[in-house]
VEXDREN-2710 file (C-alpha; in Angstrom, 1 decimal):
% VEXDREN-2710
k/r/px/py/pz
1/MET/0.0/0.0/0.0
2/ASN/1.2/3.5/-0.8
3/GLU/0.5/4.6/2.8
4/ASP/3.3/2.2/4.0
5/LEU/5.9/4.5/2.3
6/PHE/5.4/6.9/5.1
7/GLN/7.0/6.7/8.6
8/GLU/4.7/6.6/11.6
9/LYS/4.4/10.2/12.5
10/ASN/3.9/11.2/8.9
11/LYS/1.2/8.6/8.5
12/PHE/-0.8/10.6/11.0
13/PHE/-0.5/13.7/8.8
14/LEU/-1.4/11.7/5.7
15/GLU/-4.6/10.5/7.4
16/LYS/-5.5/14.1/8.3
17/ALA/-4.9/15.3/4.8
18/LEU/-7.0/12.5/3.3
19/LYS/-9.9/13.5/5.4
20/ILE/-10.0/16.8/3.4
21/PRO/-12.1/15.8/0.4
22/LYS/-11.0/18.2/-2.3
23/ARG/-7.7/17.7/-4.1
24/ILE/-5.5/20.8/-4.7
25/ASN/-3.9/21.7/-8.0
26/ILE/-0.1/21.8/-7.8
27/ALA/2.2/22.9/-10.5
28/ILE/5.1/20.4/-10.9
29/ALA/8.0/22.6/-12.2
30/TYR/10.3/20.8/-14.6
31/PRO/10.1/17.2/-13.4
32/LEU/12.8/15.7/-15.5
33/ASN/13.8/12.8/-13.3
34/GLU/12.0/9.7/-12.2
35/GLN/11.6/10.7/-8.5
36/ALA/10.0/14.0/-9.4
37/ILE/7.4/12.4/-11.7
38/GLU/6.8/9.5/-9.4
39/GLY/6.4/11.7/-6.4
40/ALA/3.7/13.9/-8.1
41/LEU/1.9/10.8/-9.3
42/LEU/2.1/9.2/-5.8
43/ALA/0.4/12.3/-4.4
44/TYR/-2.2/12.0/-7.1
45/ASP/-2.8/8.3/-6.4
46/LEU/-3.2/9.0/-2.7
47/GLY/-6.0/11.5/-3.5
48/LEU/-4.0/14.6/-2.4
49/ILE/-3.4/16.6/-5.6
50/ASP/-4.2/17.1/-9.3
51/PRO/-0.7/17.7/-10.8
52/ILE/0.0/20.1/-13.6
53/PHE/3.3/18.9/-15.2
54/ILE/5.4/21.8/-16.6
55/GLY/8.4/21.1/-18.9
56/PRO/9.4/19.5/-22.2
57/LYS/6.3/17.3/-22.9
58/ASN/8.0/14.5/-24.8
59/LYS/10.8/14.1/-22.2
60/MET/8.3/14.0/-19.3
61/ILE/6.2/11.4/-21.1
62/GLU/9.3/9.3/-21.8
63/ILE/10.5/9.4/-18.2
64/ALA/7.0/8.4/-17.0
65/LYS/7.0/5.4/-19.4
66/LYS/10.4/4.2/-18.0
67/ILE/8.7/3.8/-14.5
68/GLY/5.5/2.4/-15.9
69/LYS/3.5/5.5/-15.6
70/ASP/1.1/7.3/-18.0
71/LEU/0.7/11.0/-18.1
72/SER/-2.1/11.1/-20.7
73/LYS/-4.9/11.8/-18.2
74/HIS/-2.9/14.6/-16.5
75/SER/-2.6/18.3/-17.5
76/ILE/0.7/19.1/-19.2
77/SER/2.2/22.5/-20.0
78/ASP/4.9/22.1/-22.7
79/THR/7.8/24.4/-22.0
80/GLU/11.3/24.4/-23.5
81/ASN/13.6/24.7/-20.5
82/SER/13.7/25.1/-16.7
83/THR/13.5/28.9/-16.8
84/SER/10.3/28.9/-18.9
85/ALA/8.9/26.1/-16.7
86/ALA/9.5/28.2/-13.5
87/LYS/7.8/31.2/-15.2
88/LYS/4.9/29.1/-16.3
89/ALA/4.4/27.7/-12.7
90/VAL/4.2/31.3/-11.3
91/GLU/1.9/32.3/-14.1
92/LEU/-0.5/29.4/-13.2
93/VAL/-0.5/30.6/-9.6
94/LYS/-1.3/34.1/-10.6
95/GLN/-4.2/32.8/-12.8
96/GLY/-5.6/30.8/-9.8
97/GLU/-5.0/27.5/-11.6
98/ALA/-2.3/26.2/-9.2
99/LYS/-2.4/26.4/-5.4
100/ALA/1.2/25.4/-4.8
101/ILE/4.4/24.8/-6.7
102/LEU/6.4/21.5/-6.3
103/LYS/10.0/21.8/-7.5
104/GLY/11.1/19.2/-9.9
105/SER/14.7/18.8/-11.1
106/LEU/15.4/22.5/-11.8
107/GLU/17.8/24.6/-9.7
108/THR/16.2/26.2/-6.7
109/SER/17.7/29.5/-7.7
110/ILE/15.8/29.4/-11.1
111/LEU/12.5/28.6/-9.4
112/LEU/13.0/31.3/-6.8
113/GLY/14.1/33.7/-9.5
114/ALA/10.6/33.4/-11.0
115/VAL/8.8/33.5/-7.7
116/LEU/10.7/36.6/-6.5
117/ASN/10.6/38.6/-9.7
118/LYS/9.6/42.1/-8.8
119/GLU/7.4/42.6/-11.9
120/SER/5.9/39.1/-12.4
121/GLY/6.5/37.2/-9.2
122/ILE/4.3/36.1/-6.3
123/ARG/6.3/37.1/-3.2
124/ASP/4.3/38.4/-0.2
125/ARG/7.0/38.6/2.5
126/ARG/10.5/37.1/3.0
127/ILE/10.4/33.5/1.8
128/SER/11.9/30.8/4.1
129/ASN/11.9/27.0/4.0
130/CYS/10.8/24.6/6.7
131/TYR/11.6/20.9/6.8
132/ILE/9.0/19.0/8.8
133/CYS/10.6/15.7/9.9
134/ASP/9.6/12.4/11.3
135/THR/12.7/11.5/13.2
136/PRO/12.8/8.1/14.9
137/PHE/14.9/9.3/17.9
138/TYR/12.6/12.2/18.7
139/LYS/9.2/11.9/20.3
140/LYS/7.3/14.2/17.9
141/PRO/7.5/16.0/14.6
142/LEU/10.4/18.4/14.3
143/ILE/10.5/21.5/12.1
144/TYR/13.9/22.8/11.0
145/THR/14.3/26.3/9.5
146/ASP/15.7/27.9/7.4
147/VAL/17.5/25.1/5.6
148/GLY/17.4/26.1/2.0
149/ILE/16.9/29.8/1.1
150/ASN/18.3/32.5/3.4
151/ILE/22.1/32.4/3.5
152/LEU/23.0/34.8/6.3
153/PRO/19.6/36.1/7.6
154/ASN/19.6/39.4/9.5
155/LEU/17.3/40.2/12.4
156/LYS/14.4/41.3/10.2
157/THR/14.7/38.2/8.1
158/LYS/14.9/35.9/11.1
159/LYS/11.6/37.5/12.3
160/ASP/10.0/36.4/9.0
161/ILE/11.5/33.0/9.3
162/ILE/10.0/32.5/12.7
163/LEU/6.6/33.8/11.5
164/ASN/6.6/31.4/8.6
165/ALA/7.6/28.5/10.9
166/ILE/4.8/29.3/13.3
167/ASP/2.3/29.3/10.4
168/VAL/3.6/25.8/9.4
169/ALA/3.4/24.5/12.9
170/HIS/-0.2/25.8/13.4
171/SER/-1.2/24.2/10.1
172/ILE/-0.1/20.8/11.2
173/GLY/-1.9/21.0/14.5
174/ILE/0.8/22.3/16.9
175/LYS/-1.2/25.0/18.6
176/LYS/1.6/26.7/20.6
177/PRO/5.0/25.6/19.2
178/LYS/8.1/25.7/21.3
179/ILE/10.8/27.4/19.4
180/ALA/14.6/27.2/20.0
181/LEU/16.8/30.0/18.6
182/LEU/19.9/28.0/18.2
183/SER/23.5/29.1/18.5
184/CYS/26.8/27.6/19.6
185/LEU/26.2/28.6/23.2
186/GLU/23.4/29.6/25.5
187/LYS/24.8/33.0/26.6
188/VAL/24.7/36.3/24.8
189/LYS/28.1/37.2/23.6
190/GLU/28.9/40.4/21.7
191/GLU/31.2/38.6/19.2
192/ILE/28.6/36.1/18.2
193/VAL/25.8/37.7/16.1
194/SER/23.4/34.8/16.5
195/THR/23.3/35.3/20.3
196/LEU/22.5/39.0/19.9
197/ASP/19.8/38.2/17.3
198/ALA/18.3/35.6/19.6
199/GLU/18.2/38.0/22.5
200/ALA/16.4/40.6/20.3
201/LEU/13.9/38.1/19.0
202/VAL/13.1/36.9/22.5
203/LYS/12.4/40.5/23.5
204/MET/10.1/40.8/20.4
205/ALA/8.3/37.7/21.6
206/LYS/7.8/39.2/25.1
207/GLU/6.4/42.3/23.4
208/GLY/3.8/40.2/21.5
209/GLU/5.4/40.0/18.0
210/PHE/4.9/36.3/17.8
211/LYS/1.4/34.9/18.6
212/ASN/0.8/31.5/20.1
213/ALA/4.4/30.4/20.5
214/ILE/7.0/30.0/23.2
215/ILE/10.4/31.3/22.1
216/GLU/13.8/30.8/23.9
217/GLY/17.3/31.7/22.9
218/PRO/20.1/31.7/22.4
219/LEU/20.2/28.0/23.1
220/SER/22.9/25.5/22.3
221/PHE/21.7/22.4/20.5
222/ASP/22.3/20.1/23.5
223/ILE/20.3/22.2/25.9
224/ALA/17.5/22.6/23.4
225/PHE/17.1/18.9/22.9
226/ASP/18.1/17.3/26.2
227/LYS/16.3/18.4/29.4
228/LYS/18.9/16.6/31.5
229/ILE/21.7/18.6/30.0
230/ALA/19.8/21.8/30.6
231/GLU/19.4/20.8/34.3
232/ALA/23.0/19.7/34.6
233/LYS/24.0/23.2/33.4
234/ASN/21.5/24.8/35.7
235/PHE/19.8/26.4/32.7
236/PRO/16.2/27.2/33.3
237/SER/14.0/26.4/30.3
238/GLU/10.4/25.8/29.4
239/ILE/11.2/24.0/26.2
240/ALA/14.4/22.0/26.8
241/GLY/13.9/18.5/25.4
242/ASP/10.5/19.4/24.0
243/VAL/11.3/21.7/21.0
244/ASP/8.9/21.8/18.0
245/ILE/10.8/24.3/15.9
246/ALA/14.6/24.7/15.6
247/VAL/15.7/28.0/14.1
248/PHE/19.2/27.9/12.8
249/PRO/21.5/31.0/12.7
250/ASN/22.3/30.6/9.0
251/LEU/21.8/28.4/6.0
252/ASP/25.1/26.4/6.5
253/ALA/24.0/25.3/9.9
254/GLY/20.4/24.4/9.0
255/ASN/21.2/22.6/5.8
256/ILE/24.0/20.5/7.3
257/ALA/21.8/19.7/10.3
258/VAL/18.8/18.5/8.3
259/LYS/20.9/16.4/6.0
260/GLN/22.6/14.8/9.0
261/LEU/19.1/14.1/10.3
262/GLU/18.1/12.4/7.1
263/ILE/21.3/10.4/6.6
264/PHE/22.2/9.3/10.1
265/SER/18.8/9.4/11.8
266/LYS/16.8/8.1/8.9
267/ALA/14.4/11.0/9.2
268/GLN/11.7/11.4/6.6
269/CYS/11.0/15.0/5.8
270/GLY/8.6/17.1/3.8
271/SER/9.3/20.6/2.7
272/LEU/7.1/23.7/2.9
273/ALA/8.4/27.2/2.0
274/LEU/6.1/30.2/2.9
275/GLY/6.3/33.8/2.1
276/ALA/4.9/33.7/-1.4
277/LYS/1.2/33.8/-2.4
278/VAL/1.2/30.0/-2.3
279/PRO/3.4/27.4/-0.6
280/ILE/6.5/26.4/-2.6
281/LEU/7.6/22.8/-2.0
282/ILE/11.4/22.9/-2.4
283/ASN/13.0/19.4/-2.2
284/SER/16.5/18.4/-3.2
285/ARG/16.7/17.0/-6.8
286/ASN/17.5/13.5/-5.3
287/THR/14.5/13.6/-2.9
288/LEU/12.6/10.3/-2.9
289/ALA/9.1/10.1/-4.3
290/ALA/7.5/9.5/-0.9
291/GLU/9.0/12.7/0.5
292/ARG/7.8/14.7/-2.4
293/ALA/4.3/13.4/-1.8
294/LEU/4.8/14.2/1.9
295/SER/5.4/17.8/1.0
296/CYS/2.0/17.7/-0.8
297/VAL/0.5/16.4/2.4
298/PHE/1.7/19.5/4.3
299/ALA/0.6/21.8/1.5
300/LYS/-2.9/20.4/1.7
301/LEU/-3.0/20.7/5.5
302/PHE/-1.8/24.3/5.1
303/TYR/-4.6/25.2/2.8
304/GLU/-7.2/23.6/5.0
305/HIS/-5.8/25.6/8.0
306/LYS/-5.9/28.8/6.1
307/ASN/-9.4/28.0/4.7
308/LEU/-8.1/28.9/1.2
END
């Protein structure tokens, strides 16, 4: 059964998404590898989405045939290259025909170039990417951000990253997420920008900038995820060992951490980037079909949460 492709915590989200009767249209941007096409079709077979395949038509049909799939009953938009596919995906969003964009095998920079274009794009606020992971060693779903877009986020950008992550958490049923602002240590130090930013963001939280969330920082990784370590260091914390969202100080740290989670901890993660008019599902080009379909699960839950 297709449901068996998902790990236990993710099966719960799949079941929630399947209770929402209506499929959502998702633009599949330039799916020129087997996993990209298989992932979109898996999401279709599960009853989650109606895919709109965008890219060189004959190549997409040929790839589908290699894995025993038929695209004849699905909508196809024939485009010449990855740049035109990205532009077409954005155009479909603006026309109301697509409710999300799932990245295929094109470069993330090309897709985001179309999304962020000042004249023809669909940006609302700063875009950031969340990975929602089922990690066997952790007791509940874990959101890592930003792991794929913002390289060296400043304080203003980090505020948007947190707001986007809170939206994601609320959409999957976490009513008051516990958020760790991670750094290399748990004390504010003038020489370490991430600790200064964390201090400022915690102050914003106390002033009501972030609704329905508990935010602490700066926190070292060990204190954030192990209550006993926090106690041993005499560090008072409401969230130690019970974090829902880990906010990383920069792209390097977040990207390395999530890949370590996937490779060494066998985490199964879906991706949801917010900040545009619709969710952008940004997976790596080698992401497995089940994880691409999982991103569609989270996109559907997000739309139900927002009543879109």
